matplotlib code that plots the C-alpha trace (Angstrom):
import matplotlib.pyplot as plt

x = [125.4, 123.0, 120.1, 120.8, 121.1, 117.8, 116.2, 118.1, 121.4, 122.4, 122.7, 125.7, 128.2, 130.5, 132.3, 135.5, 133.7, 133.5, 137.3, 138.2, 139.4, 139.1, 137.4, 137.0, 134.6, 132.8, 129.0, 128.6, 130.4, 130.7, 133.7, 132.7, 134.9, 133.9, 135.5, 135.4, 138.0, 138.2, 140.9, 139.1, 135.8, 137.4, 139.1, 135.9, 133.3, 135.2, 138.6, 137.9, 134.1, 134.1, 135.2, 132.5, 129.6, 127.1, 124.8, 124.9, 122.9, 120.8, 119.9, 119.2, 116.9, 115.2, 114.2, 113.8, 110.1, 109.5, 112.0, 112.7, 115.8, 115.4, 118.4, 118.9, 119.8, 120.9, 124.5, 126.6, 125.1, 121.5, 122.5, 124.5, 121.7, 118.9, 120.9, 121.2, 117.4, 116.6, 119.4, 118.4, 114.8, 115.9, 119.0, 119.8, 119.1, 115.4, 115.0, 113.7, 110.5, 110.3, 110.7, 107.4, 105.5, 107.3, 106.4, 102.8, 102.5, 104.2, 102.0, 99.0, 100.4, 101.0, 97.4, 96.3, 98.4, 96.8, 93.4, 94.4, 95.2, 97.4, 98.2, 97.0, 98.9, 100.3, 102.4, 105.4, 106.8, 103.5, 103.0, 106.4, 106.0, 102.6, 104.1, 107.1, 105.0, 102.8, 105.8, 107.3, 104.1, 103.5, 107.1, 108.3, 105.1, 103.2, 100.1, 98.4, 98.5, 95.7, 95.4, 94.1, 96.7, 99.5, 98.5, 98.5, 102.0, 103.3, 101.7, 102.9, 106.5, 106.3, 104.8, 107.3, 110.2, 108.7, 108.2, 111.4, 114.2, 117.2, 119.7, 119.9, 121.0, 121.1, 123.7, 125.6, 125.9, 127.5, 124.6, 123.8, 121.9, 119.3, 117.9, 114.5, 114.2, 111.2, 109.6, 107.3, 103.6, 102.2, 105.2, 103.5, 100.4, 102.6, 104.4, 101.1, 99.7, 102.6, 102.5, 98.8, 99.3, 102.3, 100.5, 97.6, 99.8, 101.4, 98.0, 96.7, 99.5, 98.8, 95.1, 95.7, 98.5, 100.2, 104.0, 104.0, 107.3, 109.8, 107.9, 109.6, 106.8, 106.8, 110.5, 110.5, 107.6, 109.8, 113.0, 114.7, 116.9, 120.3, 121.2, 117.9, 116.6, 113.2, 111.2, 111.1, 108.1, 105.6, 107.4, 110.7, 109.0, 107.3, 110.6, 112.3, 109.2, 109.3, 113.0, 112.4, 109.4, 111.4, 114.4, 112.5, 109.9, 111.2, 114.7, 113.6, 110.6, 112.8, 115.3, 112.6, 111.1, 114.5, 115.0, 111.8, 112.8, 116.3, 114.9, 112.4, 115.3, 117.4, 115.4, 118.4, 119.1, 115.4, 115.5, 118.4, 116.7, 113.6, 115.7, 117.2, 113.8, 112.4, 115.4, 115.7, 112.1, 110.3, 107.1, 107.0, 107.0, 110.5, 111.5, 114.4, 116.2, 116.1, 117.8, 121.4, 120.6, 119.1, 122.5, 121.5, 118.5, 120.8, 123.2, 120.3, 119.5, 123.2, 123.7, 120.5, 121.8, 125.1, 123.5, 120.7, 121.7, 118.7, 120.5, 122.8, 124.5, 125.8, 126.8, 128.4, 129.7, 133.2, 133.0, 136.6, 139.5, 140.7, 142.7, 142.1, 145.0, 147.0, 144.5, 143.1, 139.4, 138.2, 135.6, 132.1, 133.0, 130.7, 132.3, 130.4, 130.5, 128.4, 127.4, 126.1, 129.7, 131.8, 129.5, 130.2, 133.9, 135.8, 138.9, 136.9, 134.4, 134.6, 131.9, 130.6, 127.6, 126.3, 123.6, 125.7, 124.6, 127.3, 129.9, 128.5, 128.3, 131.1, 134.1, 132.8, 134.9, 132.7, 133.9, 137.6, 137.1, 134.2, 134.7, 133.8, 130.3, 128.3, 124.6, 123.8, 126.7, 129.6, 131.3, 129.6, 126.7, 126.0, 122.3, 121.1, 118.4, 120.8, 120.1, 116.4, 116.2, 118.3, 116.2, 113.0, 114.1, 115.3, 112.1, 109.9, 111.6, 111.7, 108.1, 106.7, 109.1, 108.1, 104.8, 105.3, 107.4, 106.9, 107.4, 107.7, 104.6, 105.4, 106.5, 107.3, 110.8, 112.4, 114.4, 116.2, 115.1, 117.3, 115.5, 116.1, 116.2, 116.7, 113.5, 112.5, 110.4, 107.0, 105.6, 106.7, 103.9, 104.5, 102.5, 101.9, 102.7, 102.3, 105.3, 106.0, 109.1, 112.4, 115.8, 118.6, 121.4, 125.1, 126.7, 128.6, 125.7, 123.9, 124.7, 125.1, 122.8, 124.0, 122.6, 124.1, 125.1, 124.3, 120.6]
y = [90.6, 92.4, 92.0, 88.2, 88.0, 89.7, 87.0, 83.9, 84.1, 80.7, 82.2, 84.4, 81.6, 80.6, 77.2, 78.8, 79.4, 75.6, 75.4, 78.6, 78.6, 82.3, 84.9, 88.7, 90.8, 94.2, 94.8, 98.6, 100.1, 96.8, 94.4, 90.8, 87.9, 84.2, 81.5, 78.4, 76.1, 74.5, 76.7, 79.9, 78.6, 77.6, 81.0, 83.1, 80.9, 79.2, 80.4, 84.1, 84.0, 87.0, 89.2, 87.8, 86.9, 89.5, 88.4, 90.3, 93.6, 92.0, 89.0, 91.2, 93.6, 90.8, 88.9, 91.7, 92.3, 88.6, 87.7, 91.0, 90.6, 86.8, 84.4, 83.8, 87.5, 88.9, 89.1, 90.2, 90.0, 89.6, 86.5, 85.0, 85.5, 84.2, 81.2, 80.2, 80.1, 78.5, 75.9, 73.6, 73.4, 71.6, 69.9, 66.4, 65.2, 65.9, 63.8, 60.9, 62.9, 64.5, 61.4, 59.6, 62.8, 63.2, 59.6, 60.0, 63.1, 61.5, 58.5, 60.8, 62.2, 58.7, 57.8, 60.8, 59.5, 56.1, 57.7, 59.7, 56.3, 55.0, 57.5, 60.5, 63.8, 65.7, 68.8, 67.2, 70.6, 71.7, 68.3, 68.4, 72.0, 71.2, 68.1, 69.8, 72.8, 70.4, 68.5, 71.8, 72.9, 69.5, 68.9, 72.4, 74.4, 71.5, 72.2, 70.8, 73.3, 71.9, 71.9, 75.5, 77.1, 74.9, 76.2, 79.8, 79.4, 77.5, 79.9, 82.8, 81.7, 80.9, 84.3, 86.0, 84.4, 85.2, 88.9, 89.7, 91.4, 89.2, 92.2, 95.3, 98.2, 100.6, 98.4, 97.7, 101.5, 101.7, 103.8, 103.6, 100.7, 102.9, 104.1, 102.5, 99.7, 99.6, 96.1, 94.9, 95.1, 92.1, 91.4, 92.8, 90.7, 87.5, 88.5, 89.2, 85.7, 84.0, 86.4, 85.8, 82.1, 82.6, 85.3, 83.0, 80.2, 82.7, 84.2, 80.6, 80.0, 83.3, 82.5, 79.0, 80.1, 77.0, 77.1, 73.5, 72.7, 72.0, 73.7, 76.6, 79.0, 77.9, 78.4, 81.7, 82.9, 81.9, 83.3, 86.3, 88.7, 88.3, 92.0, 93.7, 91.0, 91.3, 88.6, 88.6, 90.5, 88.9, 90.4, 88.9, 85.5, 85.7, 86.6, 83.5, 81.3, 82.6, 81.7, 78.2, 77.8, 79.0, 76.9, 73.8, 73.7, 75.5, 74.0, 70.4, 70.6, 71.7, 69.0, 66.3, 67.8, 67.6, 64.1, 62.9, 64.6, 63.0, 59.6, 59.9, 60.5, 57.6, 54.4, 52.4, 54.6, 54.4, 50.6, 50.4, 52.7, 50.5, 47.5, 49.0, 50.1, 46.6, 44.9, 47.3, 48.0, 44.9, 46.9, 48.6, 52.3, 53.6, 54.9, 56.9, 53.7, 52.7, 55.9, 54.7, 51.6, 53.6, 54.4, 54.5, 56.6, 59.1, 59.0, 59.9, 62.9, 63.9, 63.7, 65.7, 68.4, 68.4, 68.9, 71.2, 72.9, 74.5, 77.8, 78.0, 81.2, 82.0, 85.7, 87.7, 91.2, 92.0, 93.8, 95.0, 95.1, 91.5, 89.5, 86.0, 84.2, 87.4, 89.4, 92.5, 92.3, 95.8, 96.4, 96.3, 93.8, 90.9, 87.5, 84.6, 80.8, 79.4, 75.8, 75.6, 76.1, 74.3, 71.3, 70.8, 71.9, 69.8, 69.6, 68.6, 66.0, 62.9, 63.1, 66.4, 66.7, 63.1, 62.0, 59.3, 58.6, 55.9, 58.7, 59.2, 55.5, 53.8, 53.4, 56.0, 59.0, 61.4, 65.0, 65.8, 68.2, 69.1, 72.6, 71.5, 70.2, 73.0, 72.6, 73.9, 76.4, 75.7, 77.2, 79.0, 79.9, 76.4, 75.6, 74.9, 72.5, 70.4, 67.1, 67.8, 68.6, 65.5, 63.2, 64.7, 64.3, 60.6, 59.6, 61.4, 59.8, 56.4, 56.4, 57.6, 55.7, 52.4, 52.6, 55.0, 55.9, 59.3, 60.1, 63.6, 64.6, 64.1, 67.3, 69.1, 70.7, 71.3, 74.5, 75.4, 78.8, 80.5, 82.9, 82.8, 79.1, 76.8, 75.5, 73.2, 76.0, 77.1, 73.6, 70.0, 68.0, 64.3, 61.1, 58.7, 55.0, 52.3, 50.0, 46.4, 44.9, 44.7, 43.1, 45.6, 45.9, 45.7, 49.0, 49.2, 48.4, 51.7, 53.9, 57.6, 60.2, 63.6, 66.7, 69.6, 72.7, 74.8, 74.1]
z = [111.1, 113.5, 111.1, 110.9, 114.7, 115.1, 112.9, 114.2, 116.1, 114.7, 111.2, 112.0, 112.4, 109.5, 109.0, 110.4, 113.8, 114.3, 114.3, 116.1, 119.7, 120.7, 118.5, 118.7, 116.8, 117.2, 117.4, 117.0, 120.0, 122.0, 121.7, 121.7, 122.6, 122.0, 124.2, 122.0, 123.6, 127.0, 128.4, 127.5, 128.8, 132.1, 132.4, 131.9, 133.5, 136.3, 137.5, 136.8, 137.0, 139.3, 136.4, 134.1, 136.4, 135.1, 132.3, 129.1, 128.8, 126.1, 128.3, 131.3, 129.5, 127.5, 130.7, 133.3, 132.5, 133.2, 135.9, 137.6, 139.8, 139.8, 140.1, 136.4, 135.6, 139.0, 140.1, 143.0, 146.5, 145.3, 143.3, 146.2, 148.7, 146.4, 145.4, 149.0, 149.2, 145.8, 145.3, 148.2, 146.9, 143.8, 145.1, 144.0, 147.6, 147.0, 143.9, 146.0, 146.7, 143.3, 141.1, 142.0, 141.3, 138.0, 136.9, 137.9, 135.8, 132.9, 133.1, 132.8, 129.6, 128.4, 129.1, 127.0, 124.1, 124.5, 124.3, 121.2, 119.5, 116.7, 114.0, 115.9, 115.2, 118.2, 118.6, 120.4, 121.4, 123.0, 124.6, 126.2, 127.3, 129.0, 130.6, 132.1, 133.3, 135.2, 136.6, 137.9, 139.5, 141.3, 142.4, 143.1, 144.0, 145.5, 143.4, 140.4, 137.6, 135.5, 131.7, 131.3, 133.5, 132.0, 128.5, 129.8, 131.0, 128.0, 125.5, 127.6, 127.5, 123.8, 122.9, 125.1, 123.3, 119.9, 120.8, 122.8, 121.0, 120.1, 120.1, 122.3, 120.1, 123.1, 124.8, 121.6, 121.1, 124.5, 125.9, 129.7, 131.2, 132.7, 129.4, 128.9, 126.3, 124.0, 123.6, 120.9, 121.3, 123.0, 125.2, 128.3, 127.7, 127.4, 130.6, 132.4, 131.5, 133.2, 136.2, 136.7, 137.2, 139.6, 141.5, 141.9, 143.4, 145.8, 146.8, 147.4, 149.8, 151.6, 151.9, 153.3, 155.6, 154.1, 153.7, 152.4, 153.9, 151.2, 148.4, 146.6, 147.5, 151.1, 151.5, 149.7, 152.0, 155.0, 153.6, 155.1, 153.2, 155.1, 154.4, 155.5, 157.9, 156.2, 154.4, 150.6, 149.3, 146.9, 143.8, 144.8, 145.4, 142.0, 140.3, 141.8, 141.0, 137.4, 137.1, 138.3, 136.0, 133.0, 133.7, 134.8, 132.1, 129.0, 128.7, 129.5, 127.1, 124.3, 125.0, 124.9, 121.7, 120.1, 121.3, 119.7, 116.5, 116.5, 117.3, 114.5, 112.1, 113.5, 113.8, 114.7, 117.7, 118.7, 118.4, 120.8, 123.2, 123.1, 123.7, 126.8, 128.1, 127.6, 129.3, 132.3, 133.0, 131.8, 131.1, 134.5, 134.9, 135.7, 139.1, 140.4, 141.2, 137.5, 136.3, 136.8, 134.7, 131.9, 130.5, 126.8, 127.6, 129.4, 126.5, 124.1, 126.3, 126.7, 122.9, 122.3, 124.7, 122.7, 119.3, 120.4, 123.6, 125.3, 125.8, 122.7, 123.7, 127.2, 127.2, 130.1, 130.5, 131.7, 135.0, 134.9, 132.5, 131.9, 129.5, 127.9, 126.2, 126.6, 124.6, 126.4, 127.3, 128.2, 130.9, 129.4, 126.6, 125.9, 126.6, 125.2, 125.4, 122.6, 123.2, 119.6, 118.4, 121.1, 121.1, 117.4, 117.4, 114.9, 117.2, 120.3, 119.1, 117.0, 114.3, 115.7, 113.4, 114.0, 116.4, 118.1, 121.7, 121.9, 122.4, 126.0, 126.8, 128.9, 126.6, 124.2, 123.3, 125.2, 125.7, 125.7, 128.6, 131.0, 129.6, 126.1, 127.1, 128.8, 128.1, 131.6, 131.7, 134.1, 137.1, 140.0, 137.8, 136.6, 136.5, 140.1, 138.8, 136.7, 138.4, 138.5, 134.7, 133.7, 135.8, 134.5, 130.9, 131.4, 133.2, 130.6, 127.6, 129.2, 130.3, 126.9, 124.6, 126.4, 124.6, 121.6, 118.6, 117.1, 113.5, 112.0, 109.9, 106.3, 104.6, 107.8, 107.8, 111.2, 111.4, 114.7, 116.0, 118.5, 120.8, 124.5, 124.1, 121.1, 119.7, 116.8, 115.3, 116.7, 116.6, 116.1, 114.4, 114.9, 114.4, 117.3, 116.8, 119.3, 119.6, 120.7, 122.4, 120.5, 121.1, 121.9, 119.4, 120.2, 121.0, 117.7, 115.5, 115.5, 112.5, 113.1, 111.8, 110.4, 112.0, 110.1, 112.0, 109.0, 108.6]

ax = plt.figure().add_subplot(projection="3d")
ax.plot(x, y, z, "-o")
ax.set_aspect("equal")
plt.show()
């Protein structure tokens, strides 16, 4: 099991796991509990979150070289203080100022596709990664990243995920947290590539004396640690910037790449998407005001997040002795919610392995509980940038799909790879095709497409 998990965590699940509600297993010296039904998810991640707020040792040690004590892997008082600083920066109330910058950046990407021409081959995963990296820099950091630096960050994150360990044998053996972990050669180089770009942004702010009111760097430079009364040092600022960069670029890029893949395999769904874009936008670029009317576009994104959740495993560590469904959960146990499982649970979803955006449309079956659909986690530690990421994905798909259809390169097989995030392999070669206007189909006319959970 550990050997398979090291290669690809998705390979360890059997068919029974997609029917189970609460599972227990053992990985070396560590007990593992998997919450796979709404009541157990609610207990661990919401009502009793305080007992399970700490990320798993594997996640902490995998990301610590890159994120330090950043919001994503911190807990306790550090997490609470930092979230107060970071959450307002990407709050839904600021989407009005972010959305025009998003659209301008996406239009530049669309122009590059126009220049590439009909039949050009692109790597959709890399394209979406560079696009979302640039959006994050312009909206959150108030700076244009530029192609060269965007590639540095994108390649740095990609290499980091490829090199970082998928399991933590030291933790699974029950050995102390303070024991050093040994990372694969090249991990430090990947981390350094990302840190160089972020350090450059911070240094630029310092040189200019520019707090760029509202930008993440500006606010972090102005922030004061409530406990010490001191400002955050540059390392803490970089850690939080790295968290926002990772969460804001990596997860949305993967979601968009998966959406392009799914649409290429389901032309009926794509045709209905195009129909909505033509009807709602009439050839104009979308704006934030259009997002509520792009219901089917949102449904495509929501269904993509269900089938291919960007973080397919949410793992926590029990901070004290607990019990779930009257089963003892000892302190130090791993408690997991696995979106890859619960999003395809046969008792919770109609046609769980089908790409069927209609389920998220008004009148569709949707999710049986908000605790059965958790692409951004749930409870107090739900992703602070949830609205930012959803809006970014909807505007990106709408703007690009107005003009283009993408088709998978003949002969290329897509295999989900679970590292820190869920990716469609190392690349996603697709062929650009220009499109013309179509008529939207009726809601019930779109056949579903099977997306097996056992690839």
